[in-house]
C-alpha positions in Angstrom: 56.9 -36.1 -39.0 53.4 -36.1 -37.0 54.5 -33.9 -35.1 56.3 -31.5 -37.4 52.6 -30.9 -39.4 50.6 -29.2 -36.7 53.5 -27.5 -35.6 53.5 -25.9 -39.4 50.1 -24.6 -39.0 50.5 -23.1 -35.4 53.0 -21.1 -37.2 50.9 -20.1 -39.8 48.1 -19.6 -38.2 51.0 -17.3 -35.4 52.1 -15.3 -38.2 48.0 -15.2 -39.9 47.5 -13.2 -36.3 50.1 -11.3 -36.9 50.6 -10.3 -41.0 46.9 -9.9 -41.6 45.5 -8.3 -38.0 45.2 -4.8 -40.4 43.1 -6.6 -42.7 41.6 -7.9 -40.1 36.9 -6.8 -40.8 35.0 -7.5 -37.7 32.2 -6.4 -39.4 33.0 -8.9 -43.1 33.3 -11.5 -40.3 29.6 -11.1 -39.3 28.7 -11.5 -42.2 31.0 -14.2 -43.6 29.5 -15.9 -40.1 25.8 -15.9 -40.7 26.8 -17.4 -44.3 28.3 -20.2 -42.7 29.2 -21.0 -39.6 25.9 -19.8 -37.4 23.6 -22.3 -39.1 26.0 -24.4 -37.0 27.1 -23.2 -34.9 24.1 -21.2 -33.8 23.8 -17.5 -34.1 25.4 -16.2 -30.8 28.4 -19.0 -31.2 26.6 -20.7 -28.3 26.9 -24.2 -30.1 24.2 -26.8 -31.1 24.3 -30.8 -31.2 27.6 -32.1 -31.9 29.0 -28.3 -32.7 31.1 -26.5 -30.7 31.1 -23.6 -28.8 32.6 -20.5 -30.6 32.2 -17.7 -28.6 34.9 -17.1 -26.0 37.1 -18.3 -28.0 40.4 -16.2 -29.3 40.9 -15.1 -32.7 44.2 -16.8 -32.3 43.2 -20.3 -32.4 39.8 -20.2 -34.2 42.0 -18.8 -37.6 44.5 -21.8 -36.6 41.5 -23.9 -37.4 40.1 -22.8 -40.6 43.7 -23.0 -41.0 43.8 -26.3 -40.7 40.2 -27.3 -42.0 41.2 -24.9 -45.1 44.9 -28.1 -45.6 42.8 -30.5 -45.5 44.5 -31.5 -41.5 41.9 -33.4 -39.4 41.8 -32.0 -36.5 38.2 -33.8 -34.1 35.8 -35.1 -35.3 33.8 -32.4 -37.3 36.6 -32.0 -40.1 34.6 -33.6 -42.2 31.8 -30.8 -42.8 34.4 -28.4 -41.6 37.3 -29.2 -44.1 34.6 -27.4 -47.4 32.8 -24.8 -45.3 37.4 -23.5 -45.1 38.7 -24.2 -48.3 37.6 -21.7 -50.9 38.2 -19.2 -47.4 40.9 -16.7 -47.6 43.6 -15.4 -45.3 41.8 -12.1 -45.1 39.0 -14.2 -44.6 39.9 -16.6 -41.9 41.4 -12.8 -40.2 37.8 -11.4 -40.3 36.1 -14.5 -39.2 38.4 -15.1 -36.3 37.8 -11.3 -35.3 34.3 -11.9 -35.7 33.8 -14.4 -33.2 36.3 -13.2 -30.3 34.5 -10.2 -30.0 31.5 -10.4 -31.7 29.6 -12.3 -29.2 29.9 -10.2 -26.2 
């Protein structure tokens, strides 16, 4: 069972990338990032204190992690902080946020 959950999350993330690629709006993702993510991950996505850098991460990675947090999965030491931030994000919002993170910090 332990191996099944990460596999399902990864499969769902891959499905998100394919199903919502056309819905991804980096400009909308930037708005979400500024409102929700920048306070901890920094305005340039370089991370702060114990919050990791997001700049340079792929959209697939960001989407996968956000989906895991949204599902209530613990995936690292900051999971308890991330779960409520991801809980209300829609698939389209996750896709947009992931697209911004992948392209917006260059």
